[in-house]
N, C-alpha and C positions, 0 to 999 in steps of 0.2 A: 285116303284123300281127305283133307280137311274140308269142312263145310264153309259156307260164306260168313259165318259168325264165329267169333272166338268162344272158347268154352267158358261157361259161367263158373267163376271161382269166387265164392262168397267170402272166403277168408284170405284171399290174395294168392298169387302164384306160389305153388309148392306147399301151401298150408291147407289142411283139410278139417281142422277142428275135430268134431265128433262124428263127421260124416263118413260113409263107406269109402274105402280106398282100394287101389289095386297095388301091384308090386312096385310101381313107380311112385306110389304115394300121391297120385293125382286123382282128382275127382272124376268119377265115372258117371254115376247117376245121382241126381240131386233130389232129395226128399221134397215133397210138396210143401211141407211145413217151413222150409227155408225160403221158398219162393213166395208163399202167401203174404207175408208182411210187405214184401216189395211191391206186390200187386196193389195192396191197399195204399201204399205210398204214391204209386203212379196214379191211382184214382183220385187221390187228394190233389195232385198237381192238375189233373184234368178239371176238377171242380173249381180250383182257383182260377185257372185260365178261362174257363167258361164264364166265371163271374165277370171277368174283364170284358169278354165279348158281349154279355148281356147288358153291361153298363153302357157300352157304346151303341147298343140298340135301344137305349133309354128304358130298359126293363130293370130299373134299379132295385126293386124289391126282390126279384129273382136273383139279381147279382149278389145282394147281401146274403141271401140264403145259400148261394154257392160258396161264398167265402166262409160262412159259418160251417157248412158241410165239410169244407177242406180242413178247418180247424178240428172238427170232430174226428175225421179220418186220421188226421195227424196224431191225435191222442190215442187212437185205437191201435195203429200199426205197431208201435213199440210194445204195448201191452199184449197184443196177439203174439208177437215174436217171443216175448218172455214166457207166455202161457204155453205155447207149443214147442218151446225150446228151439226156436228158429232164428235166434239172433246171429248176426254176421257182420263183419267189417264192411262189406258192400252195402248192407242194409242201413248201417249207421251213417255212412257217407251219403247214401241216397236220401235218407230222411233229412239230413242237414241241408242238402241242396234244395230239397222240396220246400223246406221252411222259408227259404229266401223268396221263393215264388209266391207261396200261399199267404205269408204274413208280412212280406215286405212289398213286393211288386204289385200283387193283385189288389190289396186294400188301397194302396196309394193311387192306382189308376182308377179304381172305382170312385174314390173320393174326388179325384180330379175331374172325372167326367160328370159327377153330380153337382159339385159346387166350386171346387178350387179353380176351375177354368174361368170363373167369373172375376177372379182376382188377377188374371193374366199372368205375368212373369212371377209375381209374388207367390201365387198359388202353385205354379210349377216348381219353384225352388223349394217350397214346403214339402211337396210330394217327393222330390228328389232326396231331401234331407231325411225324410222318414224312411224311405226305402234303403238308403245307405246305412242309416243308424241300425236298422233291423239286421242288415248283413254284418255289421260290426258286432252287434250284440250276440249273434249266433256264433261268430268266429271266436269271441271271447269265451262263450259258454263251452265250446269244444276244447279250447286250451285249458280252461279251469278243470275239466274232467281229468286231465293228466296230472293235476297237482296232488301228489300223494301226501304232502305236508299240511294240507288244510285240516283244521280241527274237525272232528266228526260232527259236532253239534252244528257247525255252519252248513252242513249238507242239507239241513232243513230249510234253507233260505236260498232264493235266487239272488244274484247280484244284478240289480236293475229289473225292471218289469220284463217278464218273459215275452218272447215274440208272439205267441198266440194271444196273450192278453193285450199286447200292443195293438194287434189288428182289431181286436174287440173294442178297444178304447177309441182308436182313431176313427172308427166308423160312426161314432156318436152323432156327428152333424148330419149323417144320412138318416139316422133314426129320427132326429128332431125334424128333419125335412118332411118325413112322412107324417109327422104330427102337426104340420101346418106352417112351419117356418120357410118362407120363400128363399131360395138360393140366389140372392142378389149380390151386388158388389160388396156392400158393407158386411153382409153375413159371411161372404167368402173371405174377406180380409181377416175377420175374427177367427174363422176356421183355419186360416193359414197359420196364425200364431198358435192356435190350439194344436195343430199338427206338429209344429216344431216342438212344442212342450212335450207331447207324447214321445217324439223322437229322443228328446233329452232323457226322459224316464227310461227308455230302453238302454241307453249307454251309460247311465249314471251308476253310482255305487250304492244306490238305495237298496237295502236288504228287504226282500219281499218274501214273506213266509210262503212256502210251497205246499204245506199241508202234508208232506211226506211223513212227518213225525206222528201223525194220527194212527198209523199202523193199519193193518187189515182186519182188526177185530174191534167191535164196538160193544158197549154194555147192552145187556138184554133189554133194559128198560128204554133204551134209545132206538130200538129197531122200528117200532111202530111209528113214532114221531118222524123218524128219518124217511120211511116209506111215504107217509102222508105229505111230508114237506116236498119230496121230489115230485109226487103226483100234482101237488098244488102248483109248483113252479112250472111244470110242463103244461098244465091246463091254462095257466095265465099266459104262458108264451104262445100257445096255440090260439088263444082268444084275443089277447091284447099284446100282440107281438112287439110293436115298437115301444109301447109304454113299458113293457117288461124289460126290454133291452136297455132302454134309457135308465131305468131305475137300477138295473144291474151294473151299468157303467158307473153311475154315481156312487153306488154302494162299494164298488171296488176302489174307486178313488178315495172314498172316505176311510177305507180300511188301511191304506198305505201308511198313514202316520202311526197307526196302532202297530203295524208290522215293524216299523222302525223302533218303536218303544219296546216291543218284545225282544228285538235283537239287542238293544242296549242293556236290557235287564239280564239277558243270558250271558252277554259278554262280560258284564260286571261280576256275575256270579262265578263264571269260570275263571276269571282273573283272580278273584278272591280265593277260590279253591286252589289255584296254582300257587299263590303266595303262602297259603297255609301248609301245603305239602312241602314247599321249599323250606319252611321253618322247621 
């Protein structure tokens, strides 16, 4: 007799990947390593949705922390899955759907509750555009993963600002609000246009360096400065949270033109190499 829930098939019906199987090639027992990344993804959704609740309870500082926690968990689940060899088709789909909630819906609603509601319909339209742009950006990202003809060097770049970074950027008005800027109508109007601008960055063709080309190894002489730098940033974040987040957003925005310049240089270099090989 079957139970009330369908069997968990992380790789789809009839597919078992590297998991144990029986004579019918159907999954019997699921290793915990396959389920663990999905649990982390669900916790990320819980954090994002809790951030929305806290925002409507006017606990905006805790709401921002929850959205940032969701972003952290989103970055962890995929790495945990690869580390424990627990990747699955189910997990990939679950992670993509979670991103829409955590980086599209949750930040838009937190921002609307904090300041965009002061701009009435304009603020709501801006929140809608941001959430929809995030969904479009994630859908495009999933489609581009299937593009096998893309040059390998382009894999070091995102097309458009990634969704986690978009959530980080769009919450800048909240950070500034905690630094003393009152969320009135005029501020809300400016924030509405800023929100639309971030939405545009999500769906644009702007190449954004992902950092994947750095690799997993670093020079020996860079180990100590790296550790000290991380400790310094964490200490600053814990002590001067909103100032650190504001400067981080400004630094990221300042970096985008340099990312475009890096892309153009690499594109020109590879084009020149292709022409020389053709000759």
